[in-house]
C-alpha positions as CSV (number, residue, x, y, z in Angstrom):
1,M,-3.7,10.8,34.3
2,R,-4.4,7.1,34.3
3,L,-5.1,7.2,38.0
4,I,-7.6,10.0,37.6
5,K,-9.3,8.3,34.7
6,D,-9.5,5.1,36.7
7,G,-11.2,7.0,39.6
8,K,-8.3,6.3,42.1
9,V,-7.7,9.9,43.1
10,K,-9.7,11.6,45.8
11,V,-9.5,15.2,47.2
12,D,-11.4,15.7,50.4
13,D,-13.4,12.4,49.9
14,R,-14.4,13.4,46.4
15,V,-13.4,11.2,43.5
16,I,-11.7,13.3,40.9
17,T,-12.4,12.5,37.2
18,N,-11.3,15.8,35.6
19,P,-7.6,15.9,34.9
20,I,-7.5,19.7,35.2
21,F,-9.3,19.8,38.6
22,E,-8.0,22.7,40.6
23,F,-7.6,23.2,44.4
24,R,-5.3,24.9,46.7
25,P,-2.4,22.6,47.8
26,N,-2.1,21.6,51.4
27,T,-5.7,22.7,52.2
28,K,-7.5,19.4,51.6
29,P,-6.4,15.8,52.0
30,V,-5.4,14.0,48.8
31,Y,-5.7,10.2,48.4
32,I,-4.3,8.0,45.7
33,N,-5.4,4.3,45.8
34,G,-6.8,5.0,49.3
35,E,-3.4,6.2,50.6
36,K,-3.1,9.8,51.9
37,I,-0.5,11.8,50.0
38,E,1.4,14.5,52.0
39,G,1.7,17.9,50.4
40,Q,4.9,19.7,49.3
41,K,6.7,21.3,52.2
42,E,8.8,23.5,49.9
43,E,8.0,26.0,47.1
44,L,8.7,24.9,43.5
45,Y,9.6,27.2,40.7
46,F,9.1,26.4,37.1
47,I,10.8,28.1,34.1
48,F,9.1,27.8,30.7
49,N,10.4,28.6,27.3
50,K,7.5,30.1,25.5
51,P,6.9,31.9,22.1
52,Q,7.2,35.7,22.2
53,G,3.7,37.2,22.6
54,V,2.2,34.2,24.5
55,I,1.4,34.9,28.1
56,C,1.8,32.5,31.0
57,Q,-1.6,32.5,32.7
58,K,-4.8,30.6,32.4
59,N,-6.7,33.2,30.3
60,D,-6.3,36.8,29.2
61,P,-9.0,39.5,29.1
62,E,-7.2,41.0,26.1
63,G,-7.6,37.7,24.2
64,R,-3.8,37.0,23.7
65,P,-2.8,33.4,23.3
66,S,-2.1,31.7,26.7
């Protein structure tokens, strides 16, 4: 997050200042300190322990905690 706050991260020539900026990976060039970063070539899977009743998505139309 420090790099983002310091304005050292660019996506497609745009300086990113929002730490929750979203974009599709491997569709736009990403630069950190002026150096191009190559995207992931493999898929990553994450496993989360979460409380029962909490959903794993950004938001929920039913208003459940996320």
